Every structure is written in C-alpha cells, then in structure tokens.
Steps between C-alpha positions, in 0.01 A plus 500: 500500500868595536744335262779308673827502304816308584799713398831315458826690435861458620556878538362615840480868407318429174274255680397772746454763229291284266296366791426852622373600155260207498381574852407850384253336259333307784666162442619275779871421445703207629876556444761225466872520406538151353313225319552270800331735749227575244429128463478472880250788503281316250465208740351736760286731288364537148562836329300591191806543280882485519731774370844343451812698410659397169832465685348205689294362214676174426262244342523289816397797715199581278391137506541477876295810576247455221438138598258620768251615237580870554588714195862619478585837341866585438622857538833674448662798331524457123483116496673359194327278246674187627371559853150563372503187284635272774259643757192446286609151401549413868140598579512870591184684405663825386831689512483875565756780504481659845710797394300605194159565654421386850127549440520213252651275766217585740236442234647164397532381861146601593351345185687179575378506861136552397518211254652273766228589751229438240648158425501413871133595522428266208696216661325553832161503332577178316615332819202618705238403244644162404257229616644258755261221403380345177164378375469243778461778756170612345308212659379146449128556432365464148431875482858598584640226278311663212658834589842332499426344161403840360818658634702227327321568170550875535870445564531316168321779308783744558379777266133515599372774728378360832219641715509374862175572683405463864426686820761714671759290677440164330848490346443627147849648469646177640316299234624735225857466621463123508385503136809703412736271693358181344530631144780566255537859626600390851856635476387834359379803702166507680362840607188590696317833472195594705251708300289617794554865588774554241543831320437445127811682375726327753354158420542556125863600552557202732359252249617644169789731590558858391731712288728764644330837550141381454425639848696702753636203697597306185870588506589187303339234284359216705384154396166381638424164658346363180836556330716397795305174539551400134475121491342497847173602662328814628212453744246783533317459830134610513465582131149634562661804662724577201470873415297561185785701343732197503250246364535581124879466517474170684249373245737589216787323675287187536380501142824590320763423768639846433481831684668839514672660794328806643604783268655256251427442132669162444312171535665262748446128444512273806420142592355570844216293636225691679301360792232688690300443817151616592318483834158553340351382167637722222155504339398726792782740414391503136138568601615783727717636215817461706647258245492506121294218353759416233771478769273275707469250213876513440569423865246220534669248272600256777332587830598317820285515813660450842224405749471667842616307805144452630414298187796263536481158660612437856796304362603794284468742792706271719769478232496878458540557873790256509669657197478854639620381841802330342588816307473713814720257689781582256463870579423455873708200611421578866130463430307189607540191284146375563140618522273372775192299404269779617686747278460277196129460573448875527693561180309230311167635623573863412379650170818706435342803326853633438598164346862385486635844588295509821604145587865593460460812715323311779758221500791744500352699789436181696855377444641829624281493812594134566871544424707258706209261555470150355138541389268778387209484745161671502626771735752604236229572240333838431192579708241401239643147495526470878139608533369219280326199653714251686730760653657401829817398674461132415816297497593374156759283335679593176382279216622405155292602198399137447373474858315828463337385176400168659342681796316747279358227274392298805321802653327584171376144454367492857323833448322361192415172672736303281349625173798494267337699219416798723837479676688496170305803378585699813867397478515608135616160373341222299325210670761261357783710649324498837464123492871463420591724793269308733689185405838673523437631851291200610216729603190334639182672379 
C-alpha cells in the first residue's frame, strides 16, 4: 500500500523539490505551504505521516497537526539543538537534517508511515471486535446463564489460559473478547490470529517477532503480537490447526511466560494472556497427532463450551435474533425495523447449521433485500426459508416480541392438548416458567 505523506513547507520551490524526491520512491505526497492549510487538509483526509519544516515548527503548530493522532516529523537543513529540543518536547516524533542525507529523510518518513498504518489496523481491529452486548445477551435459559456465569469467572482469572470450544459460527471469538472486556485487562490490547492455513514461519514471526536479518524480508527487528499485547490478550483461533513447528515455542511461552524472537537469543518476559478456540474436541487432534499432548493439557485448564444454536431454547433464539437485528439496524438504518410473525416462526423452527454466523448473514441479506420497507416479510428471505411450510402471501400485522411469545406459547399448548410439561419441554423452559408466562399473558389452556 502506498504511503501518504503530508509535506508542509513555506518555500514553494523546496516544497516541489522535496515532494518530487518522495514521489520517485512511490509515495503519495500532499503539499501545503502553511500550518493553516495543512490543518484544513487533515479535516478532509488522513495521511500516514506529516513532514513539517523546522521553520514552521512552533510548539503550537506541532500540537495542532499532531492532535489528529498522526505522527509529525520535523525536517530542515542543519537544525540547531534548541529547535530539536523544542520540537521533541512539543510532540514531534523525530527531527532530521534534510541536507545531510536525503535517504535518511525518506527512511524516517516511511518507517513513521508504516507504524501509523499498523496502529490504525490495531485500532480498527479493536473497534470491530468489541462486543456490543454484555452477559445478558447470551440468553435467559439455565444453560446460557451457566455459560454467562463461566464467562464471568474466566474474566476474574485474568492470568489463566482459556479454551473456548464450540462449532463453527457459534461466537467463540465473541465470547473470548467478552472475557477480555470484563476483566482487568480490558484497556489493554486484544489481538486475534487465525491458525488455519497459516505458514509456520510467518505465524511464528507474527506471534513472537523476529530479529533483523534472520530471513531475507527481515530488514528490521520486529516485535510480535505476544510482546505487543503485553498486559493484554492474544486469541489464537482454531488452535487444533496450529502448525507443529510453532507448538513447542507456544508451550514454552505458556509454561515460563518467556519466549525468544525468531533468530534471537534473549528471553523476553511478558504478561500476555492467551486464549484459544477450537471447533472440534482437542482430544481428537491429539489422537491424530496434530497437537502435542503436553500442549493440550496446558490449554485445557479452563475450558468453556458455547452451545450451537439448535440446542438453545426458543427464548434464547428469539433474543439472539433480536440482538443481531438491532446491531444490523445500526449499520443499515434504512433496513426494516420489524420482522413479520411468519419470519420469526421460520427462524425459530430452523436448525441453523451455520449457527450465529449464518443467522447474521441471513438477516443481513434479508434487510438489504427489504431496504425501505417497514417489515421483513417471507418474500425477503432466501429461497430455503421461503420454501418451508406455511409459505404464502398471507396478510400479516407487525407484532411486538411479547405478542409473538404469547402467540407461540398459546399454539404450543394447543398442540400438546394443554399438557404443560410437554409444552415446557418443547419451548426449552421449566414448567414453573411456563406457568408464570401463562399467568402473565392470561393464556387459556
């Protein structure tokens, strides 16, 4: 990706000359003659780094431009010590002599730009993976309340390795992030790494870093995620697919909380919590010799199982549908605000083999198809849902969740001839809860 550099200098000829040199290196250059016009540019676009002439580098100017979270590098011919000191104290990242060696200026600017882009990736990842809901969103059934209780306990044990198990798409990474956010590490970094299909050498470098020159592309020392996340959390998704070459190093990091960069000889001590997810029982990976047995025992200290959607109660499914719909409404404000009764019934009666991920995809597609409508109707659903029993052009009236629940309980009771025990079992709730709801909704059975 091309580096975008904002070049600010009050000498037009020098501005053109320096900009041209940078453009020869493949950088995208935005030129401005004053701090005021540069500040205006920052409101319209976000360069990766700012090169500010020392002649314009008053502390107020550095603070004004650097206040946007973009690194500021000062440059000028033979800057004196006073200028360097004031610039660094005001928040400039570096001060370079443009006349001594222009290659140094290019190197500094590009290094600064790469670091800024990496930080933006981290910030974006944190924002995208942050859960929008807390423990209450897991569900109201006893089974999901137990999952919520376990997540709360895991959040308090902020040094213990966590293994989150469950089928693909059930929300294992979401649960891991929730554990992080509820614990004492919440304000520290959280990184996700998918192990499936990863090259062993690349994954080792990504996790543990590397020293300069250890391989051809290693032009500089680089810290790995385990080091960068010090005090925070690293989540390894699908640990059963972790390359065998990386497993001994991960085991050592878990046992001693130390590791060495690729090509390094110094032990690095970190306080990084490790969480892992697995879509299949890790005992199968051990039996198939895909996973070391000693690593398996080290990872299985506090396992957490997230059940598939098909095993959750109707109440939990209904809550999950509502939660996903509310989230999508924030991203698609033109999407329908309600789901028709027939849509709810089809969703509640579907097994969701792709779990929460499939549910989210189906809802998002339906909202896009029904954009501008008040309600998502059956005709807005994918074909497999339209083809299910009960399909037709029946007229329907939007209903509240309470009205939908009342109707569903009433139908279930009638189907079972008023037998509350069998009805409660099908609904996935206790008999006492069913009786309370019958009283609440004044249902005649």
